[in-house]
N, C-alpha and C positions, 0 to 999 in steps of 0.2 A: 370560149372555153366555159364560162359560167352557165351557158345554155346546156352544154353536155352534162355538167354536174346536176342540174335541175332535172334533166331528162332521166338520169340514172336514179335520182331520188324518187322521181315519180313511178319509174318501172319497179323499184324495190318495194314501194308502197303498194302498188297494184298487186305484185306477187304476194305480199304479205296478206292483203285482203283476200286473194284468191285461195291462199292456204287456210286462212281462217275460215272461209266458206266451206271448204272441203272437209275440214275438221268437224264443223258444226253439223254437216250433213252425215258424216260417218257417225258421230256420236248419236244423232237422232236415230239413224238406222239401227245401231246396237241397241239403244234403249227401247225402241218400238218392238223389236223382236223379242228382247228379254222380257218386257212387260207382258207381252202376249203368252210367252211360256209360263210366266209366273201366275198370270191371271187364270190361265186354262188349268194349270195344276191345282190351284186353289179351288176352282170350280169342281174338279174331279174329287179332290180330297173332301169337299163338303158333300159329296155323293149327290150333287144336284141331278145328274142324269141317271143314277142308280147306285145300288150298293157296290162296294169294292171289298176285296178280301185283304188280308194282312200283308201279303206279298206285294200286291198293288199299292197299298197304302205306303209301305216302305219305299218302293220305287218312286212314287209320286212325291213323297217327302224329300227324297234325294234330289229329284229334279227341281222342286220348289226352292229348296235350300241353295243348290248350286246356282240357280238363276239369281236369287238374291245376292250371293257372293259376287257373281260376275257383274251385276248391276252396280253394286258398290265400287268395284274395280273400275268399270267404265265411268262412273261419275267422278271418281278421283282422278283418273288419267285425263279426262277431257274437261276438267275444271281449270280454266285459265288462272285462278288464284292458287292452284295447288302446286307444291314442289315438283310432284310427279310430271305434270304438264310440261313444266319448264326443263326438266331433265330430258324428257322424250322428244319434245319438239324444238329444243334449243332456241327458246324465245327470249 
């Protein structure tokens, strides 16, 4: 009987490890994509490839600001020390 209990504990521990790996990969994927969006919008706002007009500047600023807000949310949600993490993932 004790062997069954230790097998269940092992499986639960393995499942938790797999869930943690999936969360880390998901967080990495979100952060990578958002950092590309933020970086590219900064590059365009700095007019590195060429001049932009006021309408383009406003649109790029919106994209940049939204990317920063989303990155902040992703960082809070996927931070294991945050309350949001424990609420969402029931850890």
